[in-house]
N, C-alpha and C positions, 0 to 999 in steps of 0.2 A: 424273889420274885420282881420286885421293882428294879432291883439292880440288873437283873438280866435283861429286863425291857430296855433300859438306859443303854446297856451295852449294845442291844440290838439296834436300836435307834442311831447309836453313835456309828456303828458299821454301816449301816444303810446310808447315812450321811457323808461317810469318807467315800463310799462306792460312788454315790452321786456326784461328789466333787471330783473324784478322777475321772469319771466318765465326761464331765463338763470340761474338764482341764484337758483329756484326750481330744475332744473335739475341737477346742481352741487350737491347741498344738497342730491338728491336721489342717484346720483353716488357714492358719499364720504360715505353714509350710508351703503352701500353694502360692504365696506371696500377694501381698495386698499392695496394690499400686494407687497412684493418684486416679481421683475419679475423671471421666471423660465428658465433655460436653459437646454434643453434637449440633452444629449449626445448620439449619435446613433453610433454603429460599423459603421465604413466607408462601404458605399454602402448598409446598412441594409434596408431591405424591406419585409414587413410582420406585423404580429401582435406585438403590444408591451403591456404586462400587467405590471402595477405598483400597488404593495400592500403597503398601509399605516398601520401602528400601529402594526408592527410586531416586538414584543420585540428582537428578536434574530438579526435583522437588525439595521446597523448604522441609526443615525440621518441624515437628508438631509444637505449635507454640503452646503458651500457658496462659492462663487468665486466673489470678488468685490461686487456689488449689487445684483447678481443673487444666487437663490436657484439653485442646479444643481441636476438633476436626470439623473443618468449614466445608460444606458441599457446595458445589456450583449449580447453577440452575440447570444442568444437564445430568445433575445426579452424580457428579465425579469427584473424587478428592485424592489426593495424593501428598506423600511425604518420603522424607529421605529417612525418617525414623522408622526404627523397627515396629512391628506389630505390637500393641501392649499386651502383657501377658498377666496371669495371675488374676485375682478377684479384683472387680473394679464396680463402682458405680458409674452407671451410663445416663446421663440426662440428654434428652433430645428436644430441641427447641426450634421453632419456626422463627426466623428473624426477619421483621419487616423492613422497607426502605428506611424507615425513620429511627429504626434500631429497636423498637418494640418487639418483646418475645413472648411467645406462647408455647406452652410445654406441651409436646406431644405424647400421649399416652403410650407406656410401653408394657412389658412384661407383668403380669399381676393384676392387669386390668380386664375385665369380661370385654370391654370395648377397645382392644388395645389397637393401635395403629402403627406399631413397629416390630418388625418381624426379623430378627437376625437369621439369616439363613445359613452362611458357609464362610469358611476362609479356603481361600485357595490351596491348591496342593502342596505348595511350598509354604503355606501359613503368611504369605506376604499380600494376601488379597481378601479382601471382606465384602460379602454382598449382603444386604439389608434391602427389604421392602417397606416403604411408608406407605400406609393405608389400611384399610378394612381388610378382614379375612375374606370378604366376596371379592374385593378388587384383585387381592392376592391371587385367589383361584383364578379370576378371570385372566390375569396376566402371567400366570405360572410359565406359560410357553414362551414368553418373551424374555424371560430371564437372561441377562449378559452373563452366562456362564463362563466362556471363552474368550469373548470379544477382548479386544486391546485397543 
């Protein structure tokens, strides 16, 4: 009887390990890339548009382990680099004139202030809203869906 229980426990353990390994393999097959740090003007609120694969724009810079996307005061950024794909950690920061950084709350917080909305039809344009849910609802009709 004890031997049967040990065998059953071993089988369950193997099944759990295989399920975990499958989950890790599925995660890694999506590609895991460098994390991205979004640098926003101090106190910035509103729509943020990032355009990728724009030849006249610089490549995405790096800082330590991060790729860096720096938004202008108008909420725009562009790069000649392709849009980052795969699983990535995103860190959003307001950057003051003196270089002081304040983290902006994002997904996972009940009072989040970062709302990733969409990529453009070709995957080379990203639209994000920075602000509260109430601000997003108020400004939804002002979204720069197609402007250039």
